[in-house]
VOBA-1610 file (N, C-alpha, C; in pm, whole numbers, padded with zeros to 5 digits, always signed):
BEGIN
Met+00084-00119+00000Met+00000+00000+00000Met+00087+00123+00000Gly+00033+00235-00048Gly+00105+00360-00048Gly+00007+00474-00039Asn+00057+00595-00060Asn-00030+00711-00051Asn-00014+00800-00172Asp+00017+00740-00290Asp+00028+00818-00412Asp-00104+00888-00439Leu-00096+01006-00498Leu-00215+01082-00528Leu-00257+01059-00672Phe-00381+01022-00693Phe-00435+01011-00826Phe-00526+01132-00849Ser-00588+01138-00963Ser-00677+01251-00991Ser-00796+01249-00897Val-00856+01367-00880Val-00972+01380-00792Val-01085+01292-00845Thr-01147+01220-00756Thr-01252+01127-00797Thr-01389+01175-00755Thr-01491+01117-00821Thr-01629+01151-00786Thr-01690+01044-00696Tyr-01641+00919-00708Tyr-01693+00812-00623Tyr-01628+00819-00486His-01710+00809-00383His-01660+00809-00247His-01755+00726-00163Pro-01708+00623-00093Pro-01797+00542-00009Pro-01861+00626+00101Asn-01979+00589+00139Asn-02045+00656+00251Asn-01974+00623+00381Pro-01975+00716+00478Pro-01917+00686+00609Pro-01990+00569+00675Ile-01918+00495+00757Ile-01977+00389+00838Ile-01967+00431+00984Glu-02082+00440+01050Glu-02089+00488+01187Glu-02017+00623+01201Gly-02034+00707+01099Gly-01978+00841+01103Gly-01833+00852+01063Ile-01767+00740+01034Ile-01624+00741+01003Ile-01604+00731+00853Ser-01532+00828+00798Ser-01510+00832+00654Ser-01412+00724+00611Ala-01429+00681+00486Ala-01332+00588+00427Ala-01202+00661+00398Gln-01093+00586+00394Gln-00962+00641+00362Gln-00916+00585+00229Arg-00837+00665+00157Arg-00792+00626+00024Arg-00646+00580+00029Val-00619+00469-00036Val-00483+00415-00042Val-00456+00368-00185Val-00333+00328-00210Val-00296+00268-00338Val-00243+00128-00309Leu-00304+00027-00372Leu-00263-00112-00353Leu-00168-00153-00465Arg-00069-00234-00429Arg+00029-00282-00527Arg+00049-00433-00512Gly+00070-00499-00623Gly+00097-00643-00618Gly-00028-00724-00607Thr-00075-00745-00486Thr-00200-00818-00461Thr-00282-00745-00356Val-00410-00773-00353Val-00498-00714-00251Val-00468-00781-00117Pro-00437-00705-00013Pro-00401-00764+00117Pro-00512-00851+00174Asn-00472-00957+00241Asn-00566-01042+00314Asn-00549-01011+00463Asp-00594-00891+00500Asp-00571-00842+00637Asp-00700-00816+00713Gly-00810-00869+00664Gly-00937-00852+00733Gly-01007-00722+00702Val-00949-00640+00615Val-01010-00513+00578Val-01072-00527+00440Glu-01190-00472+00421Glu-01256-00476+00290Glu-01211-00355+00209Tyr-01154-00381+00090Tyr-01109-00274+00002Tyr-01206-00260-00115Leu-01241-00135-00146Leu-01330-00105-00256Leu-01253-00029-00363Ala-01276-00064-00488Ala-01205+00004-00596Ala-01243+00151-00600Ala-01142+00235-00613Ala-01166+00378-00630Ala-01175+00409-00779Glu-01225+00527-00811Glu-01237+00568-00950Glu-01104+00618-01002Ala-01057+00564-01110Ala-00932+00607-01173Ala-00936+00565-01319Gly-00884+00650-01407Gly-00895+00626-01550Gly-00829+00499-01598Asp-00721+00455-01529Asp-00649+00337-01576Asp-00678+00213-01493Ser-00781+00218-01408Ser-00814+00102-01325Ser-00910+00010-01399Pro-00884-00120-01399Pro-00975-00215-01464Pro-01096-00251-01378Phe-01102-00198-01256Phe-01208-00235-01163Phe-01316-00126-01159Val-01440-00171-01147Val-01553-00078-01139Val-01549-00006-01004Pro-01559+00128-01002Pro-01558+00200-00876Pro-01663+00147-00778Gly-01619+00119-00657Gly-01709+00068-00555Gly-01714-00083-00546Ser-01654-00153-00643Ser-01655-00299-00637Ser-01556-00349-00533Val-01590-00460-00471Val-01505-00518-00367Val-01385-00585-00433Leu-01267-00553-00380Leu-01144-00616-00430Leu-01114-00737-00343Ala-01132-00855-00400Ala-01117-00978-00322Ala-00973-00996-00274Pro-00954-01039-00148Pro-00819-01062-00096Pro-00741-01158-00185Gly-00615-01128-00210Gly-00531-01214-00291Gly-00536-01186-00440Thr-00627-01097-00483Thr-00638-01066-00625Thr-00507-01003-00675Thr-00456-01055-00787Thr-00335-00999-00846Thr-00371-00868-00918Leu-00294-00766-00893Leu-00321-00635-00950Leu-00225-00607-01066Pro-00278-00569-01180Pro-00193-00547-01298Pro-00106-00423-01288Arg-00145-00333-01199Arg-00072-00206-01181Arg-00114-00149-01046Pro-00051-00045-00997Pro-00098+00018-00872Pro-00244+00062-00887Ile-00325+00021-00792Ile-00469+00045-00799Ile-00515+00128-00679Pro-00580+00243-00701Pro-00635+00320-00589Pro-00757+00250-00532Ala-00770+00255-00401Ala-00881+00187-00335Ala-00924+00264-00211Trp-01044+00233-00166Trp-01097+00290-00042Trp-01108+00179+00062Phe-01095+00216+00189Phe-01123+00122+00297Phe-01168+00201+00419His-01248+00136+00502His-01290+00196+00628His-01197+00142+00738Pro-01130+00231+00810Pro-01034+00185+00912Pro-01101+00108+01024Arg-01027+00012+01077Arg-01077-00063+01192Arg-01076+00025+01316Val-01176+00009+01398Val-01190+00094+01517Val-01184+00007+01641Gly-01098+00046+01734Gly-01087-00028+01860Gly-01171+00035+01969Glu-01147-00007+02091Glu-01218+00048+02205Glu-01177+00193+02226Glu-01275+00278+02255Glu-01248+00419+02280Glu-01316+00462+02409Ser-01273+00575+02460Ser-01315+00623+02591Ser-01467+00644+02601Pro-01537+00571+02690Pro-01680+00595+02710Pro-01707+00737+02759Leu-01612+00794+02833Leu-01629+00931+02883Leu-01639+01029+02767Leu-01548+01015+02670Leu-01551+01105+02555Leu-01674+01079+02468Leu-01705+00951+02447Leu-01820+00917+02362Leu-01952+00965+02420Gly-01956+00986+02550Gly-02079+01031+02614Gly-02090+01181+02632Met-01991+01254+02584Met-01991+01400+02604Met-02103+01469+02527Asp-02157+01571+02590Asp-02255+01657+02522Asp-02179+01757+02435Ile-02231+01783+02316Ile-02170+01881+02225Ile-02277+01985+02192Pro-02288+02090+02273Pro-02396+02188+02254Pro-02386+02261+02120Val-02500+02281+02058Val-02507+02355+01932Val-02519+02504+01963Ile-02433+02585+01900Ile-02439+02730+01916Ile-02529+02791+01809Ala-02515+02744+01686Ala-02596+02796+01576Ala-02591+02698+01461Glu-02688+02709+01371Glu-02684+02628+01249Glu-02756+02702+01138Thr-02700+02688+01018Thr-02759+02741+00896Thr-02762+02626+00797Pro-02817+02645+00678Pro-02812+02536+00580Pro-02671+02490+00546Asp-02570+02577+00568Asp-02434+02545+00528Asp-02340+02509+00643Val-02368+02556+00763Val-02276+02530+00874Val-02350+02487+00999Leu-02279+02406+01077Leu-02322+02371+01212Leu-02211+02420+01304Val-02246+02504+01401Val-02148+02562+01492Val-02175+02507+01632Val-02073+02447+01692Val-02091+02383+01822Val-01988+02436+01922Asn-02017+02409+02048Asn-01925+02442+02157Asn-01853+02312+02196Lys-01739+02288+02131Lys-01668+02161+02152Lys-01617+02152+02297Pro-01642+02040+02364Pro-01593+02024+02501Pro-01441+02011+02506His-01382+02057+02615His-01240+02034+02639His-01215+01883+02646Gly-01108+01837+02584Gly-01070+01696+02591Gly-01120+01611+02476Leu-01214+01664+02397Leu-01269+01588+02284Leu-01201+01631+02156Pro-01141+01539+02079Pro-01080+01577+01952Pro-01183+01636+01856Ser-01137+01722+01766Ser-01226+01781+01667Ser-01258+01681+01556Thr-01155+01608+01509Thr-01169+01517+01396Thr-01103+01383+01426Pro-01130+01281+01346Pro-01070+01150+01371Pro-00918+01152+01355Asn-00852+01069+01435Asn-00710+01043+01416Asn-00683+00899+01459Gly-00560+00860+01467Gly-00528+00721+01496Gly-00585+00670+01626Arg-00586+00754+01729Arg-00635+00712+01862Arg-00785+00729+01877Phe-00839+00830+01813Phe-00980+00864+01832Phe-01049+00867+01696Met-01123+00762+01665Met-01197+00756+01540Met-01345+00786+01563Arg-01402+00722+01663Arg-01542+00749+01696Arg-01555+00862+01796Ala-01459+00870+01891Ala-01465+00971+01998Ala-01405+01102+01951Cys-01476+01170+01862Cys-01436+01303+01818Cys-01563+01377+01776Ala-01555+01507+01775Ala-01674+01588+01749Ala-01736+01558+01614Gln-01653+01547+01510Gln-01706+01526+01375Gln-01784+01395+01365Thr-01724+01286+01409Thr-01789+01155+01399Thr-01915+01149+01486Met-01903+01196+01609Met-02017+01190+01701Met-02135+01271+01650Leu-02108+01388+01593Leu-02217+01470+01540Leu-02278+01409+01415Arg-02196+01346+01333Arg-02250+01277+01215Arg-02351+01172+01257Val-02315+01095+01360Val-02402+00986+01405Val-02525+01040+01476Arg-02505+01132+01569Arg-02617+01182+01649Arg-02719+01258+01565Arg-02671+01333+01467Arg-02760+01414+01385Arg-02798+01347+01254Glu-02739+01229+01228Glu-02761+01157+01104Glu-02730+01246+00983Glu-02614+01312+00992Glu-02564+01399+00884Glu-02425+01350+00843Ser-02420+01265+00745Ser-02292+01206+00706Ser-02200+01305+00634Asp-02255+01419+00589Asp-02173+01517+00517Asp-02103+01617+00608Leu-02124+01608+00738Leu-02060+01704+00829Leu-01908+01688+00824Val-01838+01800+00807Val-01692+01801+00805Val-01643+01925+00880Ala-01559+01905+00980Ala-01501+02019+01052Ala-01408+02094+00957Ile-01431+02224+00938Ile-01349+02299+00841Ile-01229+02365+00907His-01212+02344+01035His-01090+02383+01106His-01081+02293+01228Arg-00974+02304+01304Arg-00957+02216+01420Arg-00920+02296+01543Leu-00964+02244+01655Leu-00917+02292+01785Leu-00837+02178+01848Asp-00729+02210+01920Asp-00656+02107+01993Asp-00754+02028+02080Arg-00722+01902+02104Arg-00811+01818+02184Arg-00842+01880+02319Leu-00742+01939+02385Leu-00763+01995+02519Leu-00826+02134+02516Thr-00839+02194+02397Thr-00901+02326+02384Thr-01050+02310+02361Gly-01129+02391+02427Gly-01273+02388+02406Gly-01318+02509+02327Gly-01447+02508+02289Gly-01504+02628+02231Gly-01560+02614+02091Val-01567+02727+02021Val-01639+02739+01894Val-01572+02657+01784Leu-01646+02560+01731Leu-01599+02475+01621Leu-01704+02479+01511Val-01659+02505+01387Val-01750+02517+01274Val-01738+02394+01185Leu-01853+02335+01151Leu-01857+02220+01061Leu-01938+02255+00938Ser-01888+02215+00823Ser-01960+02233+00696Ser-02066+02125+00684Arg-02183+02163+00633Arg-02292+02069+00618Arg-02314+02027+00473Arg-02260+02105+00377Arg-02287+02078+00236Arg-02157+02079+00156Pro-02128+01972+00083Pro-02008+01968+00001Pro-02002+02082-00101Glu-02118+02128-00148Glu-02122+02230-00252Glu-02064+02364-00206Thr-02073+02393-00076Thr-02024+02523-00026Thr-01901+02508+00064Arg-01850+02387+00074Arg-01741+02360+00168Arg-01613+02437+00132Ser-01578+02437+00004Ser-01454+02503-00035Ser-01459+02653-00009Tyr-01578+02712-00021Tyr-01593+02856+00007Tyr-01557+02884+00153Leu-01598+02797+00242Leu-01568+02815+00384Leu-01422+02784+00413Gln-01372+02675+00359Gln-01233+02635+00385Gln-01133+02739+00335Thr-01165+02801+00221Thr-01074+02900+00164Thr-01051+03017+00259Gln-01151+03051+00336Gln-01136+03163+00430Gln-01034+03131+00538Phe-01030+03006+00582Phe-00928+02966+00679Phe-00790+02964+00615Gln-00784+02915+00492Gln-00656+02909+00422Gln-00600+03049+00396Asn-00689+03145+00368Asn-00647+03282+00339Asn-00637+03370+00464Arg-00665+03310+00580Arg-00654+03380+00709Arg-00745+03502+00719Thr-00863+03490+00659Thr-00959+03599+00670Thr-01059+03576+00782Val-01055+03459+00844Val-01141+03429+00959Val-01083+03496+01083Arg-01166+03564+01159Arg-01121+03630+01282Arg-01154+03539+01400Lys-01053+03512+01482Lys-01070+03420+01596Lys-01032+03491+01727Val-01107+03460+01830Val-01080+03514+01963Val-01078+03398+02063Tyr-00976+03396+02149Tyr-00965+03292+02251Tyr-00956+03357+02389Glu-01001+03282+02489Glu-00976+03318+02628Glu-00873+03220+02682Ala-00763+03273+02734Ala-00657+03191+02792Ala-00651+03220+02941Val-00631+03115+03020Val-00625+03129+03165Val-00493+03074+03216Ser-00423+03155+03295Ser-00293+03117+03350Ser-00287+03152+03498Ala-00202+03082+03569Ala-00180+03114+03710Ala-00089+03236+03726Tyr-00038+03287+03615Tyr+00059+03396+03620Tyr+00000+03525+03561Arg+00025+03634+03629Arg-00021+03765+03585Arg+00093+03839+03517Leu+00068+03886+03396Leu+00166+03964+03321Leu+00113+04107+03311Pro+00146+04191+03409Pro+00086+04326+03415Pro+00118+04412+03294His+00228+04387+03225His+00263+04469+03109His+00172+04442+02989Leu+00083+04344+03003Leu-00010+04313+02895Leu-00150+04369+02923Ser-00158+04471+03006Ser-00289+04531+03036Ser-00349+04599+02914Gln-00265+04631+02814Gln-00312+04684+02687Gln-00277+04583+02577Trp-00350+04592+02465Trp-00322+04501+02354Trp-00174+04507+02316Thr-00112+04389+02307Thr+00030+04379+02271Thr+00044+04279+02158Arg+00120+04317+02057Arg+00141+04231+01941Arg+00272+04155+01954Phe+00264+04022+01930Phe+00383+03937+01935Phe+00403+03871+01799Glu+00520+03890+01744Glu+00558+03826+01619Glu+00680+03740+01647Val+00661+03609+01653Val+00769+03518+01689Val+00772+03400+01592Glu+00890+03341+01579Glu+00904+03222+01496Glu+00870+03098+01578Met+00798+03006+01516Met+00764+02880+01580Met+00802+02765+01488Thr+00851+02658+01548Thr+00895+02542+01471Thr+00834+02415+01528Lys+00766+02338+01442Lys+00713+02207+01483Lys+00808+02100+01433Ile+00873+02033+01526Ile+00969+01928+01493Ile+00898+01792+01500Pro+00910+01710+01396Pro+00844+01578+01397Pro+00878+01498+01523His+00778+01436+01580His+00790+01348+01696His+00825+01423+01826Asp+00830+01555+01822Asp+00850+01634+01943Asp+00716+01698+01977Pro+00657+01668+02092Pro+00524+01721+02123Pro+00522+01872+02141Gln+00636+01931+02173Gln+00640+02075+02197Gln+00681+02152+02072Val+00612+02263+02048Val+00652+02357+01944Val+00762+02446+02000Lys+00868+02465+01924Lys+00980+02546+01969Lys+00959+02691+01924Val+00990+02783+02014Val+00968+02926+01988Val+01101+02999+01979Gly+01116+03077+01871Gly+01230+03166+01859Gly+01364+03099+01843Gln+01369+02985+01777Gln+01497+02916+01758Gln+01548+02925+01615Gly+01484+03008+01534Gly+01528+03025+01396Gly+01474+02918+01304Asn+01467+02951+01176Asn+01421+02859+01071Asn+01277+02814+01090Gly+01202+02890+01168Gly+01062+02855+01189Gly+00969+02942+01107Lys+00839+02924+01130Lys+00738+03005+01063Lys+00702+03123+01152Thr+00690+03239+01092Thr+00656+03359+01169Thr+00508+03357+01206Thr+00481+03376+01333Thr+00343+03381+01382Thr+00313+03520+01436Glu+00185+03556+01430Glu+00142+03686+01483Glu+00025+03664+01578Thr+00037+03719+01697Thr-00066+03703+01799Thr-00080+03831+01879Trp-00203+03870+01907Trp-00230+03985+01994Trp-00284+03933+02126Val-00233+03990+02236Val-00270+03942+02371Val-00296+04062+02462Arg-00396+04048+02546Arg-00414+04148+02652Arg-00468+04081+02778Leu-00431+04133+02891Leu-00476+04083+03021Leu-00615+04140+03050Leu-00709+04052+03081Leu-00844+04095+03114Leu-00863+04115+03263Gly-00808+04025+03344Gly-00825+04037+03489Gly-00828+03902+03556Pro-00855+03900+03686Pro-00855+03773+03760Pro-00979+03690+03731Val-00965+03560+03750Val-01078+03470+03740Val-01145+03464+03876Ala-01277+03480+03878Ala-01349+03472+04006Ala-01324+03337+04069Ser-01302+03336+04200Ser-01263+03213+04269Ser-01368+03105+04260Asp-01496+03141+04238Asp-01600+03039+04230Asp-01613+02982+04089Gln-01536+03034+03992Gln-01543+02983+03856Gln-01441+02873+03831Arg-01338+02866+03909Arg-01229+02771+03882Arg-01166+02734+04016Lys-01120+02612+04026Lys-01064+02565+04153Lys-00945+02648+04196Glu-00859+02688+04101Glu-00742+02767+04135Glu-00787+02907+04174Ala-00754+02950+04297Ala-00800+03079+04347Ala-00731+03195+04277Ala-00605+03179+04243Ala-00529+03288+04182Ala-00498+03253+04037Ser-00587+03291+03946Ser-00563+03269+03804Ser-00610+03392+03728Trp-00556+03408+03608Trp-00575+03532+03534Trp-00621+03504+03391Arg-00713+03587+03345Arg-00774+03571+03214Arg-00708+03664+03113Tyr-00681+03608+02994Tyr-00625+03685+02884Tyr-00714+03670+02762Glu-00727+03776+02686Glu-00794+03767+02556Glu-00684+03757+02451Val-00697+03658+02364Val-00592+03631+02266Val-00654+03626+02126Arg-00588+03697+02034Arg-00636+03700+01895Arg-00522+03659+01802Pro-00518+03533+01762Pro-00413+03488+01669Pro-00445+03533+01527Lys-00347+03584+01459Lys-00364+03624+01319Lys-00313+03516+01224Thr-00232+03425+01275Thr-00184+03310+01198Thr-00236+03184+01265Gly-00209+03069+01205Gly-00267+02945+01257Gly-00167+02834+01277His-00062+02860+01349His+00041+02759+01373His-00002+02661+01482Thr+00046+02538+01473Thr+00021+02437+01577Thr+00060+02491+01715His-00030+02477+01812His-00004+02517+01950His+00036+02664+01963Gln-00008+02747+01870Gln+00040+02886+01868Gln+00018+02958+02000Ile-00103+02951+02054Ile-00133+03024+02178Ile-00066+02957+02297Arg-00073+02825+02303Arg-00013+02753+02416Arg+00137+02777+02423Ala+00204+02768+02308Ala+00349+02787+02306Ala+00386+02932+02336Leu+00309+03026+02284Leu+00339+03167+02309Leu+00322+03203+02456Met+00211+03163+02515Met+00187+03198+02656Met+00296+03137+02745Asn+00339+03017+02715Asn+00449+02957+02791Asn+00577+03037+02770His+00601+03078+02646His+00720+03157+02613His+00720+03290+02688Leu+00602+03347+02709Leu+00592+03476+02779Leu+00602+03462+02930Gly+00601+03339+02979Gly+00610+03317+03123Gly+00476+03296+03190Ala+00372+03268+03111Ala+00239+03246+03167Ala+00176+03121+03104Pro+00235+03002+03129Pro+00176+02879+03074Pro+00032+02862+03120Leu-00048+02797+03038Leu-00190+02784+03066Leu-00216+02679+03173Ile-00314+02705+03253Ile-00357+02608+03353Ile-00401+02480+03284Gly-00358+02366+03336Gly-00402+02237+03283Gly-00335+02194+03155Asp-00236+02269+03105Asp-00168+02231+02981Asp-00073+02114+03009Asp-00090+02005+02935Asp-00008+01885+02959Asp+00119+01883+02873Thr+00143+01989+02798Thr+00259+01992+02708Thr+00357+02105+02740Tyr+00308+02214+02792Tyr+00392+02329+02827Tyr+00368+02366+02974Pro+00473+02396+03049Pro+00615+02399+03011Pro+00680+02260+03003Glu+00615+02156+03058Glu+00671+02021+03051Glu+00568+01929+02987Tyr+00619+01833+02911Tyr+00531+01736+02848Tyr+00497+01627+02949Gln+00374+01628+02996Gln+00326+01532+03095Gln+00188+01482+03052Pro+00182+01401+02946Pro+00052+01357+02894Pro-00026+01277+02996Arg-00155+01293+02989Arg-00242+01218+03080Arg-00346+01142+03000Pro-00407+01039+03060Pro-00506+00958+02987Pro-00623+01045+02939Ala-00687+00999+02832Ala-00798+01075+02776Ala-00910+01095+02877Glu-00925+00999+02970Glu-01033+01008+03068Glu-01004+01110+03178Lys-00878+01154+03190Lys-00842+01247+03296Lys-00847+01389+03240Leu-00957+01459+03263Leu-00977+01592+03207Leu-00962+01702+03311Asp-00933+01667+03434Asp-00918+01765+03540Asp-00769+01777+03576Pro-00710+01897+03574Pro-00779+02024+03551Pro-00801+02051+03402Thr-00911+02120+03373Thr-00940+02159+03236Thr-00835+02260+03189Met-00785+02240+03068Met-00687+02335+03018Met-00752+02472+02998Gly-00680+02575+03036Gly-00731+02711+03031Gly-00723+02775+02894Leu-00788+02715+02796Leu-00792+02775+02663Leu-00926+02742+02598Gln-00996+02846+02555Gln-01126+02827+02492Gln-01140+02922+02374Ala-01185+02867+02262Ala-01219+02950+02146Ala-01355+03012+02173Val-01358+03142+02193Val-01481+03207+02239Val-01555+03285+02131Glu-01487+03316+02020Glu-01555+03392+01915Glu-01489+03363+01780Leu-01572+03352+01676Leu-01521+03327+01542Leu-01610+03401+01442Thr-01544+03474+01352Thr-01617+03552+01251Thr-01575+03507+01112Leu-01673+03473+01029Leu-01646+03436+00890Leu-01763+03477+00803Cys-01747+03462+00673Cys-01854+03492+00579Cys-01924+03363+00539Leu-02055+03363+00547Leu-02134+03248+00504Leu-02149+03250+00353Pro-02176+03136+00291Pro-02203+03136+00147Pro-02315+03235+00116Gly-02289+03322+00022Gly-02382+03431-00006Gly-02324+03565+00035Gly-02215+03560+00119Gly-02145+03683+00153Gly-02178+03745+00286Glu-02277+03692+00358Glu-02315+03750+00487Glu-02211+03717+00593Glu-02165+03820+00666Glu-02070+03797+00775Glu-02144+03746+00898Ala-02090+03644+00961Ala-02152+03586+01079Ala-02052+03580+01193Ile-02097+03614+01313Ile-02013+03607+01433Ile-02073+03502+01525Phe-01994+03401+01559Phe-02039+03295+01648Phe-01962+03305+01779Arg-02034+03301+01890Arg-01971+03317+02022Arg-02004+03200+02113Ala-01907+03164+02196Ala-01931+03063+02299Ala-02027+03121+02402Pro-02114+03039+02457Pro-02209+03088+02557Pro-02138+03156+02673Gly-02186+03275+02709Gly-02132+03345+02825Gly-02009+03429+02799Trp-01958+03428+02675Trp-01833+03501+02650Trp-01848+03650+02672Glu-01955+03712+02624Glu-01972+03856+02641Glu-01977+03894+02789Leu-02048+03812+02867Leu-02056+03840+03011Leu-01919+03822+03076Ala-01851+03714+03039Ala-01720+03687+03098Ala-01622+03797+03062Lys-01629+03845+02939Lys-01538+03949+02893Lys-01556+04078+02972Lys-01681+04107+03007Lys-01710+04228+03084Lys-01687+04210+03233Gly-01657+04085+03273Gly-01630+04058+03414Gly-01755+04052+03499Leu-01870+04026+03435Leu-01996+04021+03509Leu-02022+03881+03565
//
C-alpha cells in the first residue's frame, strides 16, 4: 500500500458509523488483512468504482482503493460527552466543543471526536469540521454541512480571513499586557516532538495579539489565583497560543505539554486546560458575515 495521489474522484464510499473511508494505493496483490477494500475511481483502473477487491487478487498495476479503518475500544467518557449547538444554517453547524474531545478522527480517536459523534447523532454524514481545535481546547468549532459550499468556507481559513478570539487562563499575571500587545515570533514544529519550539530560527513567523483581562473569580475555577487573557491569533500555527503563553512566562492552567510534556489519559480531564475558542467571525455562502460566540463570552469578557 502507499499514498500516491491520483486525480480527484467523484466516487466516495459513505461513512460507516460516522467514520469516513480512507484512500490508499494497492500494489501487487490485494491484502488479506481482514479489511474490505473497494475500488476507487481512476482512468487506468480495470475495476468498477465501488466494487469489492477480493483478498489475494493480483493487480496489474498500482490500484487506488478505499477502505474503512478498523476501530478499537475508545473512551466511554468522551463518547458520552454533550456537544452543545451554538448555531446552524443550511451550510454550517457551529458547536461548543468540550475540552478533551478531539475535533476530527485520528489514529487514537476515530469514533470519539466531534465530527464523527455529530455525524451519528444528527444523522448527517456530510458534516466536516473545516478547522480544528486542539483536543484539550474547548469552544467554537464550525462544521460544513454541504459539500457544494465547503470550499468557500475552507478557503477563508486558508487565506486567514477568519477572525478568531480565545480566552486563555494562566496562574501567572503579566501586568505589562494590560493593553493590547502584538507578538511576532518564529515557531517550529519538529516531527515526533510534542512541543513547538519558539524563537529558535528557521521557523514560521506567527502573529498574535494578547491582553490581560483580569482575575478569574474564585468560584469559577478551583485555582483561586488565576488570570484571564484575551488572545487574537492572526496566523494558525500548531499550539500557537499555548506555546506563546508559555514563552511569555504564563503557561496555561491544565496544559499537559507546556512547560513540561506530561501527557495524561484521555479520561483524565481535570484540571481543564485554560484555553477556549470564544468567538469566530467568517462569511457564510452568499457573503453575509456571521459572528459565532461561545455561551457566556460577552458576560465573561465584561467581568460580570
